[in-house]
FIPALUM-231743 format. One line per 5 residues: number of its first residue (from 1); their letters; for each residue x, y, z of C-alpha. Coordinates in nm, 3 decimals. Last residue first. Layout:
// FIPALUM-231743
NUM	a	X,Y,Z; ...
***
This chain:
// FIPALUM-231743
79	pgaag	2.577,1.698,-1.167; 2.302,1.717,-0.900; 2.097,1.424,-0.783; 1.724,1.441,-0.840; 1.501,1.431,-0.532
74	lgsvs	1.353,1.775,-0.580; 1.277,1.718,-0.947; 0.900,1.746,-0.910; 0.843,1.415,-1.087; 1.103,1.236,-0.878
69	vgvww	0.970,1.371,-0.548; 0.615,1.266,-0.624; 0.719,0.929,-0.770; 0.934,0.844,-0.467; 0.669,0.952,-0.218
64	glgaf	0.401,0.755,-0.404; 0.624,0.448,-0.410; 0.679,0.479,-0.037; 0.306,0.525,0.028; 0.237,0.222,-0.193
59	vlanv	0.484,0.002,-0.010; 0.380,0.118,0.336; 0.007,0.074,0.270; 0.049,-0.272,0.116; 0.273,-0.394,0.397
54	vflgr	0.033,-0.265,0.662; -0.277,-0.402,0.488; -0.124,-0.744,0.427; -0.021,-0.766,0.791; -0.371,-0.675,0.902
49	mvldm	-0.523,-0.929,0.661; -0.289,-1.204,0.782; -0.364,-1.127,1.147; -0.740,-1.130,1.083; -0.711,-1.461,0.899
44	rkpdp	-0.510,-1.605,1.186; -0.771,-1.494,1.440; -1.057,-1.620,1.224; -0.899,-1.970,1.192; -0.932,-2.070,0.830
39	tanmr	-1.245,-2.231,0.689; -1.153,-2.386,0.356; -1.421,-2.460,0.102; -1.158,-2.406,-0.168; -1.392,-2.167,-0.347
34	gltrr	-1.441,-1.964,-0.030; -1.066,-1.941,0.029; -1.022,-1.804,-0.323; -1.303,-1.552,-0.272; -1.151,-1.434,0.056
29	vlaai	-0.808,-1.391,-0.103; -0.954,-1.211,-0.405; -1.157,-0.976,-0.185; -0.849,-0.898,0.025; -0.648,-0.825,-0.292
24	vafdl	-0.909,-0.585,-0.427; -0.956,-0.401,-0.097; -0.581,-0.387,-0.047; -0.540,-0.225,-0.390; -0.789,0.046,-0.294
19	igvgl	-0.598,0.108,0.029; -0.268,0.116,-0.160; -0.407,0.367,-0.410; -0.503,0.594,-0.121; -0.161,0.547,0.038
14	gvaag	0.004,0.635,-0.292; -0.201,0.954,-0.314; -0.093,1.048,0.038; 0.269,0.955,-0.034; 0.268,1.161,-0.353
9	ivgsl	0.122,1.460,-0.169; 0.390,1.430,0.100; 0.664,1.390,-0.159; 0.545,1.690,-0.361; 0.528,1.898,-0.044
4	pldm	0.896,1.840,0.020; 0.968,1.754,0.383; 1.230,1.973,0.546; 1.421,1.824,0.835
***
């Protein structure tokens, strides 16, 4: 199986964007919980944050792959 370099680079960039996005979303979630004066169970909060990170990383890496391959033209269907 040949992996196009444009897809790998796109996935890496997408993963980086996903990590930055996770940092923003995690900060917003923590700030919202702080304003509500809610003290969630630390184990549940850790599980939610891990799940959010995994989903965020996979989605952004997939989008990065798709954009990288689409821009390079390697993923385009022939006539």
